[in-house]
Every structure is written in C-alpha cells, then in structure tokens.
C-alpha positions in Angstrom: 8.4 -20.2 -14.7 6.7 -16.7 -14.6 3.6 -16.5 -12.2 1.3 -15.7 -15.3 1.9 -18.8 -16.7 1.1 -20.7 -13.5 -2.1 -18.9 -13.5 -2.5 -20.3 -17.0 -1.6 -23.8 -16.1 -4.4 -23.5 -13.2 -6.8 -22.0 -15.7 -6.0 -25.2 -18.3 -6.7 -27.9 -15.2 -9.6 -26.0 -14.5 -10.5 -26.6 -18.5 -9.8 -30.1 -18.0 -12.0 -30.5 -14.7 -15.3 -28.6 -15.8 -15.4 -29.7 -19.6 -17.7 -32.7 -19.0 -19.7 -30.6 -16.0 -22.9 -29.7 -18.5 -23.3 -33.5 -20.1 -23.9 -35.0 -16.7 -27.4 -35.9 -16.0 -27.8 -36.3 -12.1 -27.7 -32.3 -10.8 -26.3 -33.5 -7.7 -23.1 -35.0 -9.6 -23.0 -31.9 -11.5 -23.1 -29.4 -9.0 -20.3 -31.1 -7.1 -18.1 -31.0 -10.6 -19.0 -27.7 -10.5 -18.0 -27.1 -6.9 -14.6 -28.6 -7.7 -14.3 -26.4 -10.9 -15.3 -23.5 -9.0 -12.4 -23.7 -6.5 -9.8 -24.3 -9.5 -11.2 -21.4 -11.4 -11.2 -18.7 -8.6 -7.6 -19.5 -8.0 -6.5 -19.1 -11.5 -8.5 -15.6 -11.5 -6.9 -14.2 -8.8 -3.4 -15.5 -9.9 -4.0 -13.4 -13.4 -4.7 -10.3 -11.5 -8.7 -10.1 -11.7 -10.2 -9.6 -8.6 -13.4 -8.9 -9.8 -13.7 -12.4 -11.4 -11.5 -14.1 -8.5 -13.9 -12.8 -5.9 -17.3 -13.7 -7.6 -15.6 -17.0 -8.5 -13.8 -17.6 -5.5 -12.3 -20.8 -4.2 -14.0 -20.2 -1.5 -17.4 -19.2 -2.0 -18.6 -20.6 -5.3 -17.4 -24.2 -4.0 -19.5 -23.9 -0.9 -22.3 -22.3 -2.7 -22.4 -25.4 -4.5 -22.0 -27.4 -2.3 -24.4 -26.1 -0.1 -26.6 -26.3 -3.1 -26.7 -30.0 -3.1 -27.6 -30.1 0.4 -31.0 -27.3 0.4 -32.9 -25.3 -1.6 -33.5 -22.5 1.1 -34.1 -19.0 0.0 -32.6 -17.2 3.0 -29.1 -19.2 2.1 -29.3 -18.0 -1.7 -29.6 -14.8 -0.5 -26.7 -15.4 1.7 -24.6 -16.3 -1.6 -25.8 -13.7 -3.3 -25.1 -11.0 -1.1 -21.6 -12.2 -0.5 -20.9 -12.4 -4.2 -22.4 -9.2 -4.7 -21.0 -7.3 -2.1 -17.5 -9.1 -3.4 -17.2 -8.9 -6.7 -18.5 -5.3 -7.0 -15.9 -4.0 -4.7 -12.8 -5.0 -7.4 -14.8 -3.3 -10.2 -12.5 -1.3 -12.4 -14.1 -1.6 -15.7 -17.5 -2.6 -17.0 -16.7 -6.1 -18.1 -16.0 -7.2 -15.3 -19.6 -6.4 -13.7 -20.4 -9.7 -16.0 -18.9 -12.0 -13.9 -20.6 -11.1 -11.0 -24.1 -11.0 -12.7 -23.4 -14.0 -14.2 -22.5 -15.6 -10.7 -25.2 -14.2 -9.4 -28.0 -15.9 -11.5 -26.3 -19.4 -11.5 -26.4 -19.2 -7.9 -30.0 -18.5 -8.4 -30.6 -20.9 -10.8 -28.6 -23.7 -7.8 -30.9 -23.0 -5.5 -34.2 -22.6 -7.2 -34.4 -24.3 -10.2 -33.9 -28.1 -11.6 -32.6 -30.0 -14.9 -32.7 -28.1 -18.2 -33.5 -24.9 -16.5 -30.7 -24.6 -14.5 -28.1 -26.0 -17.8 -30.1 -22.8 -19.6 -29.1 -19.7 -16.9 -26.3 -21.2 -16.8 -25.8 -21.0 -20.4 -26.5 -17.3 -20.1 -24.3 -16.8 -17.4 -21.1 -18.6 -19.2 -21.8 -15.9 -22.5 -20.8 -13.3 -19.9 -18.4 -15.4 -18.6 -16.7 -15.8 -22.0 -17.0 -12.2 -22.5 -15.2 -11.5 -19.8 -12.1 -13.9 -20.6 -11.8 -12.6 -23.7 -11.5 -9.1 -22.4 -8.8 -10.2 -19.7 -6.8 -12.2 -22.4 -7.5 -15.4 -19.9 -6.6 -18.3 -22.4 -7.6 -21.1 -19.9 -10.9 -19.1 -18.9 -11.9 -18.3 -22.4 -11.0 -22.0 -23.7 -13.0 -23.4 -20.7 -16.3 -20.7 -20.7 -16.4 -21.5 -24.9 -16.0 -25.1 -24.6 -18.9 -24.7 -21.5 -21.2 -22.4 -24.4 -20.9 -25.7 -26.6 -21.5 -28.5 -24.5 -23.7 -27.1 -22.2 -25.5 -26.0 -25.7 -25.5 -28.9 -27.1 -26.4 -31.0 -24.0 -29.2 -28.4 -23.8 -30.7 -29.4 -27.3 -30.1 -33.4 -26.7 -32.0 -33.0 -23.4 -34.5 -31.0 -24.6 -35.2 -33.3 -27.6 -35.4 -36.3 -25.0 -38.0 -34.3 -23.3 -39.7 -34.0 -26.7 -40.0 -37.4 -27.3 -41.7 -38.0 -23.4 -38.2 -39.3 -21.9 -37.1 -37.4 -18.7 -33.6 -36.8 -19.3 -32.8 -36.2 -15.6 -34.8 -38.9 -14.0 -33.2 -40.7 -11.4 -31.9 -44.0 -13.4 -32.0 -45.9 -10.0 -35.5 -44.9 -9.3 -36.4 -46.1 -12.9 -34.8 -49.5 -12.8 -36.2 -50.1 -8.9 -39.5 -49.3 -10.2 -39.6 -51.6 -13.5 
C-alpha cells in the first residue's frame, strides 16, 4: 500500500471520528471529540504533504489547544495558540489557498476560548467552509468528505439549536443541572 493510500485511510478515520462532533450539545464533549479529530486529521495532512494545513491542524497543536480550551478561557492562552498557529501555518504557505486552513484555525481557536454554544458552532461553520475549499484543492478525499460533512451536519445542528432557542429552550443548558433542579 502506498503512502498516498495510507494518508487517505487516515483521512477516512478522521471522517468517522469527526462526523458526529457538531451534534453534541455538551461543549466539553464537543471539544474533547474535536481534539481527537484534530490529532487524526493533522496526521492525514502531513502524510498528504500539505505542511501548511498540517501545521495549522497539527496533532500536537490543535489537540492540545482544544483540550486546554476545556479547562480555561484565558485570553493569554488563546493568544499563545493563535501566534503558534499563525507562525507554523504561514511558514509553510506556498499557495494562497493554503491561507484558508490557517485563517480558519485562528478563527476556531478564538471561538473555542471566547464563545459558547451556538456562536461557537457558527464560527466553526465559517472556518469549515475555508477548509472544504482547501481540501478540494489539495485532492484530499477524507478531508473533503469530512469537512463537507461538517458543513452539512453543523449547519443542520445550528438550525436545530436556533429553532430550540426561538421556542425558549436552551439547547446548551447542562442536562444534569436541569434534572437536579426540578
């Protein structure tokens, strides 16, 4: 089996891990699954030779960023990850399309540290649009399927959660707290 097909298989695994991520209502579980997805897709991009995307979606950086975002909302910590993402990503850019994953990852980093619930998912949706464009340009089968699915699944979840909010239901309210206070 060639390295290309190994890379595509890793992308397929990322697809499987990532596809249910956006339907999670619990922000912590969402971020933990995003961390695992980031580790796998970062490996996929490095194997595909897409070093700018690999650096901005690297296993170490994004997985660590997302795990830390479950513990803190510190602006200083957020800026450390934004600076690292920008420095690592921009250092590898050879084509303008490679700016899209770097920009998307910076926006996602900001969202993970500074927003919650529906706002986080909306920013992630916009970031995903850039990733889809990049992955199609790269020829990444697993990456394109994954990010394309993210656009659809996250888009449907955003609509569903917004409709709940319009009916006066907080879709992001901690269910254990809601049950114990009744």
